[in-house]
N, C-alpha and C positions, 0 to 999 in steps of 0.2 A: 592439470589436464593439458595435453599437448594440442597445438593447433591442428585442425583437421580440415582438409579441403572438401568442397562440395563433391558428391558422388559423380563419377563419370557418366556421360550421356550414352544411352544405348540406341543404336540405329534402328530405324523402322524396319519391320519385317514385311513379308509379302502380304500377310493378311491384315495389316494395320491400315486404318483409313488415312487418306492423304489430306482430306478437308473435313472439318467438323464445324458446322455453322460458319462464322466468319474467320475461323482459325485454320491456318495451314499447319499441319503436323510436321514437327522438325525432328523429334526423337522421343524415346520412351523414358519416362521418369520413374515408373514403377508399376506394379500390378498387385491385385489382391483378389479376394473372392468375389467382390462386387463388380470389379471392372479394372480397366487399365488406365493409367494416367500418362498423358503426353505433354510434351512441351510444345505449345502452339504459338504462332505469330499471327497477330491480328492483321488481316489483309485489307481492312477497311479504314486504316488510319486511326485506329483506336488506341488503347493503352499499351500496345506493344506485346510483351510476352505474357503468356497465361499458362496455368496448369489446368489442362482439360481432361476431365475424367469421363470416360465413355462407359456406360453401364452395360454389363453383360446381357446378351439377348434373353436368357432365361428369366431375368428380372424385368427387363425393359418390355417384354411382351405381356406382362401381368397387368391388367387394367387397374387393380387395386394398388399396385406399386406405383404406377404412373400418377394416380390421383394423390397418393401420399407424397410422392416426389414433388409434385407441383405445389402442394400446400406448404410443405416444409421449406421449399425454395424461397417462397415469399417471406417466411420468417428469417431465413438465412440472409436475405438481402438487407435486413435491418441491422445486422451486426456491423458496427463501425468502431474503429480504433486502430492504433499503431501496433498492437500486439496480436492481431489476428490477420488472416488472409481474407481480403474483401472479395465478395462474390461479384464477378463481372458479367455473368450471363448464364442462361440455361436454355436447353432446347429439347422439345419432345416432338418427334415427327414419326413417320411411318417406319423408318429404319433404325434411328439412333435416339437414345436418351442420354443427354450429356449435361455437364455443368462445368463452367470455367471460373477459376478463382485466380487471384493475383499470384503470379509466380514469385517465389521468394528464394533467392540464391543462398545456399549455405547447407551445411550438413545437418542431419537430424540429431537430436540429443542422443538417441540410441547409438548412432554411428560414432558420434564424438566420444562417447564414453567407451565404447568397444575398442576404438582405435587409439584414443588419446589418454585413456585412463579416467578415473573419477575426478570430480571437481573438488576444489578447495572450498572452505566455508565462505570466504568473501564472494566468490563467484556464485555460490549457491544462493546467498541472500539476494543478489541481483536477479537471479533466475526466478526466485519466489515472487519478487516484486512484479516482474514482467508477467508471469503466469497468473498472478492474482488479478492484474488489470485485464488480462484476456478473459478470465472467467467473469469479471464484472461486465465487460462488453457483451459477452454472450448472454448473460442473465438479463441485461437490459433489453435485449431483443426478444425475451420471452421464451428462450429455448435452453436446453441443457446439452452440453457437449456429449456426454455419455461414453466417450472413448478417449479421454485425455490420457496420453501415455507418451513415453520417450520418443517413439517413432513419429508422433504427431506434433512434435515441437521442433521447429527449425531454428538453429542458432545463426541468425542473420547478423550482418555487421552492426545494425542499429539495436540489437537486442533479440530476446527470444520471441518467436512468433508461433501461435497455435494454429494448426491447420486441421482439415478434415473434421469440422464440427457440424452439428445439426444433421441434415439429411444424409450426409456422406456415409454414415455408419448405420443408417436405418435398416438396411437388409444385407449388410456385409457378411458373407458366409464365413469369412475368417474370424469374425467377431461374434458368431452365434453358435451356441452349443447345439449339439445334435439332439439333446433331450429337452431343453427348456426354452430355446430360442431367446436367450438373453442377449441384448445388445451390449457390447463392450468386450474388452479383452480381459480374460480371467485374472491375470496377474495384477492388473491395475484397476479393476472395477471396484465399486463400493459394496459394502455388505448388503445394502438394500437391493442393489442390482443382482447380486448372487442369490438373494432370497426371493427374487421375483417381485419385489415391491416397487412402489412408485419412486421415481428418481426426481431429485430437485437439484438446485445449485449446490447444496451441501454435498451431493454425490460427486460433483466435479472437484470440490475441495478435498475430499478423500483421495481422489485420483491424483490431484496435484501433489499431495504429500507423498504418495507412493512414487510418483515420478521423480520428485526431488530426492527421496531416499535412494532411488536407483542412481541418480546422478552423483551422489556422495559416496556410494559404496560399490557401485557396479553390479548390484544385484537387486531384484525385485523384493520388497519387504516381506512378501508372503510366498515367495518361491516362483519358479517359472513353470510354464506348461499351460495347457488349455483344458485340462480335465476337471472333473468334479472335485478332485482332491484339493486343487488350488482354490476353487471357489469356496470349499468348506473352510479352508484356513482363513480366507478373506472374511468370511461371515462370522466365524466363531473363535478364532485363535489370535493371540497377539502377534506382532511382527517378529521376524526372525531375530535371534540373539545376535548373530554376527553383524547384521545390518544396523541394529540399534547401537551396538558397541562401537562400530565405526563412526556413526554420527556423533555419539556422545564424546568420543575422543577428539573430534574436530571442533565441536562447539556445543556446549550444553544448551545454549539458547535455541539453536537449531533443533536439537533433539526435543526440547519442550514444545516448540511450535509443531513439529511433525507429529508428535504423540497426540497433541490436541486435535489436529486435523484428522487423525486416524481413529477418532472415537467411533465405536461401533454404531452409535445412534446419531442420526443426522443432526438433531437439535443440540447435541453436545459439541459440535464443531464450530470454529469461528467463522464469521462471515468473510467474503472476499475483501471487503473494506478493511476489516481488522487484520487480515493476513498481510495486505499491502502495507498498512500503517506500521505493523511490526517489522516487516522486512526492510522498509525504507529507513526506519529508525536505526536499524543495526548497521547501516552503511556509514554511520558516523560514530565517533567515540563518545563515551559518556562525559558530560561536563564535570569539572573538578568540583566536588561538593563544597570545598572550602570557599568557592567564589560566591556562594549563596549569601544574601545579606543577613547579617546577624540580628538577633532579636532578644531582648531581655523579657522573658515571660516564663512563668512556671509551667513546666511541661506536665501534662497529665500522665497517669500510669498507662502503660501499654495494655489496654484491655483485650486486644486481639493479637494473636500470633499467627504467623504464616505456617500452615501445616501442609506438607507435601501430600498430594492426593495418594490414596492407597494404590498399591500395585494393581494393575488391571487384571481381573480374573476372567479368563476366557469364558464366554457364554457357552453353554452346553447346547448342542444341536438337539432338537426334539427327538426323543427316542434313542439317543446315543449315550454311551458311557464315556466318562472321562478316561482318557488314556494315561499311561505313565508319563510324567513330565520329566524333562531333563533337570538334573540337579543344578545346572547353571542358570536356569530360568529365573528363580527368585533373585539372584544376584543382579542380573541384568535389569530386571524390572525395578529393583530398588535403585539402581543407578539412574534409570529414567525418571523415577519419582523425585530423586534428588535433583536431577536436571530441571524438572518442572519447578521445584521449589526455588532453585537458583534463579530461574527466569522470572518467577513472581517477585522475588525480593529485588532482583536487579532490573526489573522492567521499568521502574520509574526512572532510574538513571539512564537506561538505554534509550528510552523514548525521549528523554529530555534533549537529545541532540537533533531532533527533527524540526524543520521549518523554522518557526519563531524560536529564537534562542539557540540557534545552532552554534556549537563551538567549532573552530577551525579544526579540520582533520589533521592528525599527526601522521608522520611517516611510518609506514609499516615496518621499516627496517630498524626502527628505534632511534634514528637520527632526528635532530630537531627539525620541525617543519620550517620551511622558508616563509618568513612573514610576508603578508600581502602588501603590495604597494599601495599606500594610502593616497587618496586624492589630494590631500593637502601637502604631501611630500614630507611629512614629519616622520621621524624615526623613533623607535622605542629607546628608552634610556638603557645604557650598557650595564650589565651585571658583572662584568669582568672585574677582577681585583685591580686596584690602582697600581701602576708600575712603581718599582723601587726607585727612589730618588737617585738621579745620576750624579756622579762626582765630576763629570766634565762640565765645562762652562756652557751655559745655555745660549742658544742662538735665537734670533728673532723668528717667530713663527711665520710661515708663509700664509698670506691671507687666503682664506678659502673662498671659492666663488659663491656668489649669492644664489640661494635656492630659486628654482624656477617659480613663477607665480602659480598660486594654487588654481586648480581647474574648478570652474563652477559647473558641476555636473548637471545642475538644473537647467543650464542653457543648451544642453545637447538634447535633440529630439531624435529618439531611436527609430522613428518612423520615416525619417528622411533617407535620401540616397547616400548620405554620409556614413550610414551604418549598414552592416550586412543585412540582407533581406531576412536571414535567419541567424540569430545570434545563438551560438552553441557553446558547449563546454570547451574550455581551452582558449576561447577568444580573450583578447586583452585590449585595453585602451579606453578612450573616453566614452565610447558607446556602452561598455560594460559598467563604467562608473555611473552613467545615467540610469542604466537598468537597475543597478543595486539601490540607487536612490529611490527609484519608483517602487521597488519591492518593499523597501522600508516604509514607504508611505501607505502601504496596505497592511501595516502591522507586522510584517515579517522582519525578524531581527537580522538584517544583513548590513554589516558595517560598511563604511566607505572603502572603496578600493577599485582597482581597474582590471581585476582578473576574474574571469568566469571559472571559479573553483567549485569544489564539491559542495561547499556551503551554499553558493549561489544556485547550483543545480537543484538541490533539494528544495530551496525556497521557491524556485520557479515551478517545480512539480506541485508543491502545495498550493500555490496560486492557481495553477491550471485545474487542479482538483476542485478547488472552491468554485471556479468559474464554470465547471462542467465541461472543460476541454480535455482532450486526451493528454494525460500527464507524461508527455514525452521529455520534458526538460529543455526542449529547443524553443526559443522565443521566435515564433513565426508571426505573420501579419495579424492573425486573430488574437494572439496573446498580447501583441503590442497595442492593439486597439483597446482591449479591456484594461490594460495598464493605465491608459489615459482616460478611462471612462468616468472618473470622479476626481475631485480635488484631492491632492495628496495630504495625508495626515488623518488623525482620528476625528470622528464626529464629536465625541465628548471625551473628556479625560479628567481623572481625579478620583477622590473617594466616591463610592457608590453606596448610598445610604437608604435605610428603611426607618420610618418613624414609629417608635413604640412608646407605650405608656409605662413609665417607670415611677412608682410612687405617686401616681396621679399626675405626673408631669410628662408631656410629650418630649421625647428625646430622640435625636437622630443617632442611629447606630450603624456601623460600617460593615460592609461585606469584606471579609478577611480571608487571606489565603492559608490560614492556619500557621504552620511553622516553616513556610517557604519551600516546601518540598513538592515538586510536581507529582500529581497523582493523589494528594491528600484531599479529604473532603473540605469544602469551604465552610466558613462559619460566620457568625455575626458577633462583633466585639464592640466595646466602647471605642469611639473614634480617637486615634492617637497620632495621626499624621505619619505613621510609619510606612515603609515601603510595602509592607504586606497588605496595605489598604489602598494601593494606587492601581487603578484600572483604566483601560481605554476602550472606546467603542469604535470599531472599524466596519465599514461597509463590506459586504461580500461581493466580489466582482461579478457582474452580470445579473445580480439579484438586488435591485434597489431597496427592497423592503427588508432585507435580511442583514444581520450583523454578526460579527464575532466580538466577544468581550475578552480582551487580552490583559493579563496581569503584567504590569509594566516592569516589575523587578526581574522575573524569570521568563517573561514572554510566553507563558503558557496560556491556553485558552480555557474559558469556562465551558465545562462539558456536562451534558445531561447523560447520565449513565444509561447505556443501551439495554443492559440486562434488567433494569427496573423501570423501563419506559412505560408510560401509561398507568403507573401505579402511584397512588398517593404515598408520599414519603420517598419518592425517587431520589437517588443519590446524585449530588452535584459536586463535581470536583474540578481540579485543574489538570489538564492533560496537554502534552505536546501538541501544538497546533498541526493538524493533518489535513484540513480542508473538508472533512467529512461532515455529514448532516448533524451529528450529535453536538457539534460545536456552533450551530447556527441558531440565531434568536431573532425574533421580531419584537417590535415595540407595540404594546397594547394601547388601548384608548387612554386618554388623559382622564383619570378618575381620582386624582389625588384629593382626598378630603381635607388635607392640610394646606392646600393652596400653594405648594412648592413646585408645581409642574411635574410631579412624579408620574411614572407610568409603569405598567406591568411589563415584565420581560418574559416572553413566551418562547418555549423551546419549539423549534420547527418540526421535528419528527412526530411529537405526540401532542402538541398544543397545551402542555402543562406549563404553569407559571412558576417562576422562581419565588420561593416562599420562605419566610423566616418562621420557624416553628413557634406557634403562639404559646405553647406550653412552657417555653423557656424565655419569655419576654424579659428583657433586662439583664439576662445572665450572659456573661462572657462564655464563648464556646457554643452559643446557640446554633442549632443546626440550620443550614440553608438547604432547602430541599425542593423537589418538584412536586406540585400539588395542583389538583384541578382548579382552574381559574375561577375565583369567586368574587373578585373585586374588593376583597377585604384589605384593610390598611397594611397588613403584614405581607402583602403582595405588591405594594406600590414602592418603587425605587426611584431615587433622585440622585442626579450627579451634582456634587457640591463643588 
């Protein structure tokens, strides 16, 4: 995609207002069926420039519209985050109904694609991460965007920003069909919108996927237009062959995620949190599986195999017949199914690069990455072959200068004026060394170094997600404060055991990561002091009573499976640490009947306890699961 400048400003015309509320109108930014948008300057010394939308009189004069406008504007004011446009103010008076949002300089995604061409895969992964965070912010405010599309995404210098959410499209004539009054743009609306059903955050996820598919291919996945034919394709037919083929050719993982988000049923789509975690993980390479610690243990048979989902069969509209399908359709859908299978198989490796346990990114050109400058000044041993012995007489070597003294990163306080007010990607020096040390103290696997690289950026975003801050990746004052909010290092570390009765003898057995692969189900085994049984308990920043449990060998987090949350037998596995709720735990009451100080470990989202399956007491490979807390001995865990 070529760089595209912001669209030119259009001068005011005779009929345009010169003053709207506190804003002096400077130029026209755009117009639509609902009203016209102006670039306004705050004349009261406020926040500077704003995008001011003035509602057309035919809507502004409607008392019901005014009531809805006022109600939804209150909800809109709750939307906070770096990937949306903040509401600055609204006005309802005798003549004008208007709303002002933060002005964001930059071209829209639709303009950028039309003028600069489709995106590459790497850029699209970043776009998905930004849009997922925007959808999260909108959902937290209790509203649904309902019209997420390329023209409502601004490509700002700091990332993608979503605009025109909430009330803005509540009665936009350009987004309402003449027969059904559906809010949304036909090419990018969700199936439930097209069918006139209730919309939820899952509807925005569908529109997000359609928007990203457009960014990658230059075409809407269900075709262009505003008529009923497009809405029918959205509701009942698979995406277009050419769009899917283009995405598959760029990145099968992208195709798998987009296909999942384009599920016709809302409950089949991933959550915004899952979309963000997947996208951010794909911004780093997979770790070398050879680096995983070895283990001598008989492997069980593979009882399960990954089967690609069947090719999607388009639902039939009530009362309609199936038309003749293109002969190319089964081939493309088979490719999509294969892409999904690849993503499932490769998901463990892809996600292993996120947050804790991030491997340094390699160069996209295939050249060797430049090693990070370590704090101690040490260098990696050379792997070059030894030189051929010379026949010339040897000369005395020139003494090399002494290395500089190692920097004590713990002595640098990044909150002081000696460090930038906002530490961002690309910064180097002692302040970054101190930042990386602080991040490692919260369980994030960031090795020593003085460069704010991609590995550091991802770790900062995970930390901010855990803390409930906007995951911008920039270390601002709030992030700095939370980095210093607790003592550095784990609260507990070592084997994590449950006491079981084996042949009438109480035996401590250890929580075990299985075979060292991120994403596998955790088990209970005889304690053997191996790396697979080493864990650490870290506080969650900003949540004193919440913790993450980190596997020390691969730096993955103990995770309660969201799909089986609230069910006895809930799956528990290790996942790349992403800062989300499924990886947060609390410590229950001290109820250890064995007197070892053990406690229950309670999953935050559903309140279920980590449980060793009582039916398999004393057997290696015993399942660790989520179960309703009952205070039984197989739910009491102790750090050894």
